C-alpha positions in Angstrom: 22.2 -4.2 -14.1 19.5 -6.9 -13.8 16.0 -6.2 -12.4 17.0 -8.0 -9.2 19.7 -5.3 -8.6 17.9 -2.2 -9.7 15.4 -0.6 -7.3 11.9 -1.8 -8.0 9.0 0.7 -7.8 6.5 -2.1 -6.8 8.6 -3.3 -3.9 8.2 -2.2 -0.2 11.7 -1.3 1.1 13.7 -4.4 2.0 10.6 -6.7 2.2 10.4 -9.6 -0.3 8.9 -8.6 -3.7 5.3 -9.9 -4.0 6.4 -12.3 -6.8 8.4 -14.1 -4.0 5.5 -14.2 -1.6 3.7 -17.5 -1.7 0.8 -17.3 0.7 -1.9 -14.6 1.0 -3.6 -14.0 4.3 -7.0 -12.6 5.1 -8.5 -12.5 1.6 -10.0 -16.0 1.1 -13.3 -14.4 -0.3 -11.4 -12.6 -3.0 -9.5 -15.8 -4.0 -12.7 -17.8 -4.0 -14.5 -15.3 -6.3 -11.5 -15.3 -8.7 -11.3 -19.1 -8.7 -15.0 -19.5 -9.4 -14.7 -17.1 -12.3 -11.6 -18.9 -13.7 -13.4 -22.2 -13.5 -16.6 -20.9 -15.1 -15.1 -20.7 -18.6 -16.0 -17.0 -18.7 -13.0 -15.4 -17.0 -13.2 -11.5 -17.2 -10.2 -10.1 -19.0 -9.8 -7.1 -16.7 -9.5 -7.2 -12.9 -9.3 -4.1 -10.7 -7.7 -4.9 -7.3 -8.6 -2.1 -4.9 -8.0 -1.4 -1.2 -5.5 0.2 1.2 -1.9 0.1 0.3 0.0 -2.9 1.6 -2.8 -5.3 2.4 -2.0 -7.9 -0.2 -3.3 -6.8 -3.6 0.0 -7.3 -5.4 0.5 -10.7 -3.7 -2.9 -11.7 -5.0 -2.1 -10.6 -8.5 1.1 -12.7 -8.6 -0.7 -15.7 -7.1 -3.4 -15.4 -9.7 -0.8 -15.0 -12.5 1.0 -18.1 -11.4 -2.3 -20.0 -11.3 -3.4 -18.9 -14.7 -0.1 -19.6 -16.4 0.4 -22.9 -14.8 -3.2 -24.2 -15.0 -4.7 -25.2 -18.4 -7.9 -23.3 -19.2 -11.2 -25.0 -18.3 -12.2 -27.5 -21.0 -15.9 -27.1 -21.5 -16.6 -30.4 -23.2 -16.7 -32.3 -19.9 -14.7 -35.3 -21.1 -14.5 -38.2 -18.7 -11.2 -38.5 -16.9 -10.5 -34.7 -16.8 -8.6 -33.7 -13.6 -10.6 -32.4 -10.7 -10.9 -28.6 -10.7 -8.4 -26.8 -8.4 -9.6 -25.8 -5.0 -7.1 -23.0 -4.5 -4.7 -20.7 -6.3 -1.7 -22.6 -4.8 1.0 -23.6 -7.3 4.0 -25.7 -6.3 6.9 -23.3 -5.8 9.1 -25.6 -7.9 6.7 -25.5 -10.9 8.5 -24.1 -14.0 6.1 -21.2 -14.2 6.6 -20.2 -10.6 10.4 -20.4 -11.1 10.3 -18.2 -14.2 8.0 -15.7 -12.5 10.4 -15.2 -9.6 13.1 -14.6 -12.2 10.9 -12.3 -14.3 11.6 -14.5 -17.2 8.1 -15.9 -17.8 7.1 -15.1 -21.5 3.4 -15.2 -20.6 3.6 -12.4 -18.2 4.1 -8.6 -18.7 4.7 -6.4 -15.7 4.0 -2.7 -16.0 5.5 -0.5 -13.3 7.4 2.7 -13.0 10.7 2.0 -14.7 14.3 2.8 -13.8 15.6 5.9 -15.5 19.2 5.0 -16.4 20.2 8.5 -17.3 18.8 10.2 -14.1 19.8 7.1 -12.0 16.4 7.0 -10.3 12.9 5.6 -10.7 10.6 7.5 -12.9 7.9 9.3 -11.1 5.1 8.0 -13.4 4.2 4.9 -15.3 4.6 6.2 -18.9 2.9 5.5 -22.2 6.0 3.9 -23.5 5.7 1.1 -21.0 2.0 0.5 -21.9 2.8 0.4 -25.6 5.0 -2.6 -24.9 1.8 -4.6 -24.6 1.3 -4.6 -28.4 4.4 -6.7 -28.9 3.7 -8.8 -25.8 0.2 -9.8 -26.9 1.3 -10.8 -30.4 4.3 -12.9 -29.5 4.1 -16.6 -28.9 4.5 -17.6 -25.3 3.9 -21.4 -25.6 0.4 -21.2 -24.3 -3.0 -19.5 -24.8 -2.9 -17.2 -21.8 -1.2 -13.8 -21.4 -1.2 -12.1 -18.0 -0.5 -8.4 -17.3 0.1 -6.9 -13.9 -0.1 -3.1 -13.6 1.4 -2.0 -10.3 0.1 0.5 -9.7 -2.5 1.8 -12.1 -2.6 5.0 -9.9 0.9 5.9 -11.2 -0.1 6.0 -14.9 0.0 9.4 -16.6 -2.9 10.4 -18.8 -1.3 9.0 -22.0 -0.5 5.7 -20.4 -4.1 5.4 -19.0 -5.6 6.1 -22.5 -3.3 3.5 -24.0 -4.2 0.9 -21.4 -7.9 1.7 -22.0 -7.5 0.7 -25.6 -6.1 -2.7 -24.6 -9.0 -3.2 -22.2 -11.5 -2.3 -24.9 -10.2 -4.9 -27.4 -8.2 -7.5 -25.4 -6.8 -10.4 -27.3 -8.1 -13.9 -26.6 -6.6 -15.3 -23.4 -5.4 -12.0 -22.0 -6.0 -11.2 -18.4 -5.0 -7.8 -16.9 -4.7 -7.2 -13.2 -4.8 -3.5 -12.3 -3.6 -2.7 -8.7 -5.1 0.5 -7.4 -4.9 2.1 -3.9 -7.1 5.0 -5.1 -9.6 3.7 -7.8 -11.5 7.0 -7.8 -8.6 8.6 -9.6 -8.7 6.2 -12.5 -10.6 6.8 -15.7 -14.3 5.8 -15.2 -14.0 3.9 -18.5 -11.1 1.8 -17.1 -13.1 1.0 -14.0 -16.2 0.0 -16.0 -14.2 -2.5 -18.1 -12.8 -4.4 -15.1 -14.3 -6.6 -12.5 -13.5 -5.2 -9.1 -12.1 -7.2 -6.2 -11.9 -5.3 -2.9 -9.2 -6.0 -0.3 -9.7 -4.8 3.2 -7.3 -4.3 6.1 -6.0 -7.5 7.7 -6.9 -8.7 11.1 -4.2 -8.7 13.8 -3.7 -12.4 13.4 -3.4 -12.3 9.6 -1.1 -9.2 9.9 1.2 -11.2 12.2 1.3 -14.2 9.9 2.0 -12.0 6.9 4.9 -10.2 8.7 6.4 -13.6 9.6 6.2 -14.6 6.0 8.0 -11.4 5.0 10.8 -12.2 7.4 9.8 -9.8 10.1 9.0 -10.4 13.7 5.3 -10.5 14.7 4.0 -7.4 16.5 5.0 -7.2 20.1 1.9 -5.6 21.7 -0.9 -3.5 20.2 1.1 -0.5 19.0 2.4 -1.8 15.6 -0.9 -3.5 14.6 -3.0 -0.5 15.5 -0.8 2.1 13.8 -0.4 -0.1 10.7 -4.2 -0.3 10.3 -4.1 -3.8 8.9 -1.5 -3.1 6.3 1.6 -5.3 6.0 3.4 -2.6 4.0 2.7 0.0 6.7 3.8 -2.3 9.4 7.1 -3.0 7.7 7.7 0.7 7.2 6.8 1.4 10.9 9.2 -1.3 12.0 12.0 0.0 9.8 11.7 3.6 11.1 10.9 3.0 14.7 7.2 4.0 14.4 5.8 2.8 17.7 8.6 4.5 19.7 8.2 7.7 17.7 4.4 7.6 18.3 5.1 7.3 22.0 7.4 10.4 21.9 4.8 12.4 20.0 2.0 11.4 22.5 4.3 12.4 25.4 4.9 15.8 23.7 1.2 16.3 23.1 0.5 15.4 26.7 2.8 18.1 27.9 1.0 20.9 26.1 0.8 23.9 26.7 4.0 23.6 28.6 5.9 22.0 25.7 9.5 20.8 26.3 11.2 22.7 23.5 14.4 20.7 23.8 12.4 17.5 23.2 10.5 19.1 20.4 13.6 20.3 18.7 15.2 16.9 19.0 12.2 15.3 17.3 12.2 17.9 14.6 15.9 17.6 13.9 15.5 13.9 13.3 13.5 14.7 10.2 16.3 16.7 8.5 18.6 15.6 5.7 18.1 13.5 2.6 18.3 10.3 4.5 15.5 11.3 6.9 12.7 11.8 4.3 10.9 8.7 5.6 11.2 10.0 9.1 9.6 13.3 8.1 6.6 11.6 6.4 6.2 9.2 9.3 6.3 12.0 11.9 3.5 13.8 10.1 1.5 10.6 9.6 1.7 9.7 13.3 0.9 13.2 14.4 -2.2 13.0 12.2 -3.1 9.7 13.9 -2.6 11.1 17.4 -4.6 14.3 16.8 -7.4 12.3 15.1 -7.6 10.0 18.1 -7.7 13.0 20.4 -10.5 14.6 18.4 -12.5 11.3 18.5 -12.1 11.0 22.2 -13.2 14.6 22.8 -16.2 14.3 20.4 -17.5 11.0 21.6 -16.3 10.8 25.2 -15.1 7.3 24.5 -11.8 5.9 25.8 -9.9 4.2 23.1 -7.6 1.2 23.7 -4.1 2.6 24.3 -1.6 2.3 21.5 1.2 3.2 23.9 1.2 3.5 27.7 -0.1 6.9 28.9 -1.9 7.7 25.6 -5.3 7.8 27.1 -4.4 10.3 29.8 -2.5 12.5 27.4 -5.2 12.6 24.7 -8.1 13.0 27.2 -6.2 16.0 28.7 -5.7 17.4 25.2 -9.4 17.1 24.2 -11.7 16.9 27.2 -14.7 18.2 25.2 -16.3 18.4 21.8 -15.1 22.1 21.5 -11.5 21.0 22.0 -12.0 18.1 19.6 -13.2 20.4 16.8 -10.3 22.7 17.4 -7.7 19.9 17.1 -9.4 18.4 14.1 -9.4 21.7 12.3 -5.8 22.4 13.1 -4.6 18.9 12.1 -6.3 19.3 8.7 -4.1 22.3 7.9 -0.9 21.8 9.8 0.4 18.6 8.2 -0.8 19.5 4.7 1.1 22.8 5.0 4.2 21.0 6.1 4.1 18.6 3.2 3.6 21.5 0.8 6.6 23.2 2.4 8.7 20.1 2.0 7.7 19.9 -1.7 9.3 23.3 -2.3 12.5 22.4 -0.4 11.9 24.2 2.9 13.8 22.9 5.9 11.9 19.9 7.1 13.2 20.3 10.7 11.9 23.9 10.8 8.6 22.8 9.3 8.1 20.1 12.0 9.2 22.5 14.8 6.7 25.1 13.6 4.0 22.5 13.9 4.9 21.9 17.5 4.8 25.6 18.2 1.4 25.9 16.7 0.2 23.0 18.7 1.5 24.6 21.9 -0.1 27.9 21.1 -3.4 26.2 20.4 -3.3 24.3 23.6 -2.6 27.5 25.5 -5.6 29.2 23.9 -7.9 26.3 24.6 -6.7 26.2 28.2 -7.5 29.9 28.6 
């Protein structure tokens, strides 16, 4: 099988892989900083791209890789007649480098990601040291140019041995090597890795940039505030929400919370049963994530007295009823912190997901009854 057929650990579901994504929305400052460094003649060899998952870090890495491999290094002698410096990272999609990168056949690029385990027929759970050791041969081979680019997606998935092996490459990088480390949780990386990289931070996208990025990914723009608010500025989160019916599920959960302490057990059981089975793992995780969101918003309403803009119709009334005071807010926040974590732990040891979700609903109902009393 080719890499285009096998599952790719750095790809979000059915969305286009970042190497196929041309435009980056909402991160002009990060691009300008990188472009200035590239044109200074003192380009740092290590770049740590940090921020929430799904906001465009990988898209930036591939754009920067295309730019570096398709653009000659800055000539510091200032010869008359040199071409004007580039004003963006844009590279013609028909450029040979762009074509080779899309096909994963560019000799100047090395992609480090969790590989496919052919014996187990699944993706490995970690980025292993064997993958990182491939950099030795990559850096020493001839690629028809001076630059070598490495994309690590994601650095968070390296095991300890892989992290130490990568650190050695960062400590003594060959001339012309540039490494992009994508990290959603940089605090989990070795401090020595962080110290040897220049950090570029990527924040959540605005609603407008999120809509543009979704259209580029082949999806419809958000219809109303629900998707954009729940996605929290992440294209990846928005695509997952769209694939799994996130806004509709959030509406069902809010309605259930609004009925407490007289919970409709038939509705609760239906929502719980939708999380059962191997094909429903995403639904299980999404249910917990959205329940966390709803309870956090209820706690915020109760603690501050503020009325938040509604994600779905009826949300304000339901959450205000659930948390009318700071005392209620504290109770829901404390419960939320333990309930969903307990459910995820139960799922990890193969307990029935539907039973775990239904138990959460029962705990919520009992808590609402106690607070009402």
